[in-house]
C-alpha positions in Angstrom: -54.9 70.3 22.3 -56.1 67.0 22.4 -54.8 64.5 19.8 -54.8 60.5 19.3 -53.0 57.9 21.5 -51.5 56.6 18.8 -50.5 59.4 16.5 -48.8 60.8 19.8 -46.9 57.8 19.8 -46.2 58.2 16.5 -45.1 61.7 16.2 -42.7 61.4 19.6 -40.5 58.6 16.8 -42.2 55.2 19.0 -42.6 53.0 16.5 -45.5 53.6 13.4 -48.8 54.6 14.8 -49.7 51.1 13.3 -47.4 49.4 16.5 -48.6 52.3 18.3 -52.3 51.1 17.7 -50.8 47.4 18.7 -49.2 48.3 21.6 -52.6 50.0 22.9 -54.7 47.6 22.5 -51.5 44.8 23.8 -52.2 47.2 27.1 -48.6 48.5 26.9 -49.8 51.9 27.3 -50.6 54.1 30.0 -52.3 57.7 31.0 -52.1 59.2 33.8 -51.3 55.6 35.6 -54.2 54.5 34.1 -53.8 51.0 31.1 -55.3 52.7 28.0 -57.0 50.0 25.8 -59.4 52.2 23.6 -57.7 53.2 20.0 -60.4 55.8 19.9 -58.3 57.3 23.7 -57.6 61.1 23.3 -55.1 62.7 25.1 -53.5 66.2 25.4 -49.5 66.4 25.4 -49.1 69.0 27.5 -50.4 67.9 30.4 -51.1 64.0 30.9 -48.0 61.6 31.3 -47.8 59.0 29.4 -46.3 55.5 29.1 -45.1 53.2 27.1 -43.7 49.7 28.4 -43.2 51.5 31.4 -40.9 54.5 30.2 -42.7 58.0 30.0 -42.8 59.1 26.6 -41.2 63.3 26.3 -43.2 65.6 24.2 -40.7 67.1 22.0 -43.5 68.3 19.8 -40.3 69.3 17.5 -40.6 67.5 14.2 -37.6 66.6 11.8 -36.8 64.9 8.5 -33.8 63.6 7.1 -32.8 61.9 4.1 -30.1 59.9 4.5 -28.2 57.8 1.3 -27.6 54.0 2.4 -24.7 52.7 2.1 -25.5 48.7 0.9 -24.1 46.1 4.1 -26.9 48.6 6.4 -30.5 47.0 7.8 -33.3 49.8 7.6 -34.3 48.7 10.7 -33.9 50.6 14.8 -32.3 47.4 16.4 -31.1 43.9 14.3 -31.0 40.7 16.2 -28.4 39.0 14.8 -26.6 42.2 15.3 -25.9 43.6 11.6 -24.9 47.7 11.4 -28.2 49.7 11.4 -29.4 52.6 9.9 -29.2 54.3 12.8 -26.0 53.5 13.3 -25.1 56.3 10.6 -26.7 58.9 12.4 -25.1 57.8 16.3 -22.1 58.0 13.8 -21.9 61.6 12.1 -20.8 64.7 13.5 -24.1 65.9 13.5 -26.3 65.8 16.3 -29.7 64.5 16.1 -31.9 66.3 19.0 -34.9 63.6 17.9 -35.3 60.1 18.0 -36.1 59.2 14.6 -37.8 56.3 13.0 -36.7 54.7 8.9 -39.3 55.8 6.8 -40.3 52.4 4.8 -37.0 50.2 3.5 -34.5 49.7 1.5 -33.0 45.8 1.7 -29.5 45.0 2.6 -28.0 45.5 -0.4 -30.2 48.6 -1.9 -28.3 51.8 -1.7 -29.7 55.1 -1.7 -32.1 57.9 -0.7 -34.0 56.6 2.2 -36.1 59.1 4.8 -35.6 58.7 8.1 -38.8 61.1 10.3 -40.7 61.2 14.0 -43.8 62.6 11.9 -46.1 59.7 11.9 -48.6 61.4 9.5 -45.4 61.9 7.7 -44.3 58.7 7.0 -47.9 57.1 6.8 -47.8 59.2 3.4 -44.5 58.6 2.3 -45.3 54.2 2.4 -49.1 54.1 2.2 -49.5 53.4 -2.0 -52.5 55.4 -2.2 -50.1 59.0 -1.8 -48.1 57.7 -4.9 -45.0 59.0 -4.3 -42.4 58.4 -6.8 -39.5 55.9 -5.9 -36.5 55.8 -8.8 -34.0 53.5 -8.9 -30.9 53.0 -11.2 -30.7 48.7 -11.7 -27.6 47.3 -13.1 -28.7 43.3 -14.7 -27.2 40.8 -16.0 -27.4 40.6 -19.6 -28.7 42.6 -22.4 -32.0 44.2 -21.7 -34.9 44.1 -24.7 -37.4 46.8 -25.4 -39.3 44.1 -25.1 -38.7 43.0 -21.4 -38.6 46.8 -21.0 -42.1 47.2 -22.1 -43.1 44.3 -19.8 -41.7 46.0 -16.8 -43.9 49.2 -18.0 -47.4 47.2 -18.2 -46.8 45.4 -14.7 -45.5 42.1 -14.0 -46.3 39.8 -11.8 -44.1 38.9 -8.9 -45.7 36.4 -7.0 -49.5 36.6 -6.2 -48.8 40.0 -7.0 -49.3 42.1 -10.7 -47.1 45.5 -10.2 -49.2 48.5 -11.6 -47.8 50.8 -14.5 -44.3 51.9 -14.1 -41.9 54.5 -15.7 -39.3 52.6 -17.0 -35.5 52.8 -19.4 -32.3 52.1 -20.8 -29.7 54.0 -20.0 -26.8 51.7 -21.1 -26.3 48.5 -23.2 -22.6 46.9 -22.1 -22.0 44.0 -24.7 -18.4 43.5 -23.5 -19.2 43.1 -20.2 -22.6 41.3 -20.5 -24.7 43.5 -18.5 -27.7 46.4 -18.8 -28.1 49.6 -16.8 -31.9 50.6 -16.5 -33.7 53.2 -14.7 -37.1 51.9 -12.9 -39.9 54.2 -10.9 -42.6 53.1 -9.2 -45.0 53.9 -6.5 -45.7 50.9 -4.8 -42.9 49.5 -2.1 -43.9 45.5 -2.4 -41.1 43.3 -0.2 -37.8 43.5 -3.0 -39.8 45.2 -5.0 -37.9 46.0 -8.0 -35.6 42.8 -7.9 -38.5 40.8 -8.3 -39.8 42.7 -11.4 -36.3 41.9 -13.0 -37.0 38.6 -11.9 -40.0 38.1 -14.0 -38.7 38.7 -16.5 -35.2 36.7 -16.4 -32.7 39.2 -15.4 -30.6 39.5 -12.1 -30.2 42.5 -10.1 -26.1 43.0 -9.7 -26.7 46.6 -7.9 -29.4 48.3 -7.4 -29.4 52.2 -6.1 -32.6 54.5 -4.7 -31.6 57.6 -7.1 -34.4 59.5 -5.0 -37.3 60.0 -3.3 -40.2 62.4 -5.2 -38.3 65.2 -6.1 -36.1 64.7 -3.4 -32.1 63.0 -5.0 -29.3 62.3 -3.3 -26.8 62.8 -6.1 -25.3 65.4 -3.3 -24.6 63.4 -0.7 -22.3 61.0 0.2 -23.1 57.0 0.8 -23.5 57.0 4.7 -24.6 61.0 5.7 -27.4 62.8 5.6 -29.2 65.9 5.7 -31.9 67.7 7.1 -34.8 68.7 4.9 -37.0 72.2 4.6 -40.6 72.6 5.6 -39.9 73.7 2.0 -39.0 69.7 0.4 -41.3 68.2 3.1 -44.2 70.2 1.6 -42.7 69.6 -1.7 -42.9 66.0 -1.5 -45.9 65.7 -0.2 -47.5 67.7 -2.6 -49.0 70.0 -0.5 
């Protein structure tokens, strides 16, 4: 069965579909020994020999989906130029064996903990990360100072985080500790701008002291220890994609 070359590369966990398209245009992909430069190229994974930067891409076939509870101090990338620990290190260090190469689905910054998905399914990665699919992400946020109802309303209706005004968000106060001079709030968004939750809080004059993503869609990490991960079932994958 034929499929587009960039989709095949993404599904094998080589890179995202966008990066695959860039690689094709840069002449880094060969099919049966011939360099491909057209994004519309279709291949038969069962018959054709695909090479990425000189390395043969194996047709692994099976898609896997992983939910990880990321600790603070790990970067969400395959490799880090500054030799900082990555989320891939957590998978490698685990006693559970991963038979397929996977990619992080979206990002969490180094100082944010919580729910992170990884997969080798390019279509799944696209659907989770593209804002048009409106997959909710829920964050538990600790900020400095007492948060007011007026500030919460601003977060709910949208704030300017620099050349972008955020969409409506679900926000509620969890706890206000006057003695410690901190507030805990829950923010639920379906966008994924860089450091969005931190920038939203900064926009109302609140410094984030701790940030944890507790769930993606209906997938929660409350039963996963920090640094631990598990495979998702087919039912869970379909549920988060609202199928």
